[in-house]
N, C-alpha and C positions, 0 to 999 in steps of 0.2 A: 298800283297793286303792291301791297306790302306783305310779304310772306314771312311767317315765323316758323323757325325750326327749333324745337326744344328736345334735348336729349336727357333722359332720366334713367335710373337704374331699372333694368328689366325684371321680369318675374324669375328669371334664372340668372345665376352669376355670369353665364357666358353671353348674355344678350343685354342690349340696351333698348329702352322704349324711346322711339323717336316720333315726336309729334310734328306733323306738317299742318300749317294753317295757311289758307289762301283766301284773304278777304275778296269777295266778289258778290255780285247780286245773285239772288236766288233764281232758280229756273235754268241753270246751266248744267251740262253734264261734265263733271270734272273727275278725272282720274290721274293717278300718278304712275308713270312707267319708268323703269330703270333696270340697272344691272341686278337688282334684288328680285325682280319678277320676269326676267328674260325679255324685257322691253315689250311686254304685252300691253297694248294701249287701253284695253278695257278690263283687265284682270283685277285692278286695284282701284275701285271707285272711292272718291272722297265725298262722304255725305255732307249735306248742308246743315249747319248748326245755326238756327235762327237766333238763339240767344246771343251768340257771338258775331253774327252776321258774316260768317265765313264758312268755307269748306274745310273740314278737319278730318285728320286721319292719324292714328297711332300705329306704327309698325314696330315689331320686335326684330331688331337687327343685331347680328354679331358684330363685334368690333371689326372694322375694315374700311375699305375705300369703295364708295358707291357713286355711280353716275345716274342722273335722273332727269326727267322733264315732266311738266304737267301736260295733260291732254285735255283741252277745254273745248267742248263741242267739236271734237275731232281734230282740232288744231294743236300741233305740238309746240309748246312754248317753254323756253328756259325760265328758270327762277331768277327774275331780274334783280332781286335783292341779295342773292347769293353771289358774292364776288369771286367764288372759286368755280372754275370751269375748265373744261377740256374739249379739244376739237374732236369731232367724230368723223366717221367715214363718209358722211353725207355733205361735208363742207360747212356744217353748222357747229354750234357749241352745245354741250351738255353741262348742266349744273353738277357740281361735285360736293359730296358730303363724306367726311371722314368721321367714323364713329370710333371713339376710344374706349 
């Protein structure tokens, strides 16, 4: 599973557009949860893009430090391709993204 994170200039000078892509087969329920949405597992679904064969989502984030995980069919998973991570209170790891 190869995840792609792309950061672009946002619609406002104070924010950046961050695109998450998660290649996976269609038919799954994929969301992203993190410090940017109070870790709500279903609040931020990632729609499937058939043309790119991946789940894709753009978020507008202010510069800062964010921890996140993917929630795939109810299972919390770290972004395996992001080598930046931090320990959490549950004894597992969260992926880390710094937006500049």
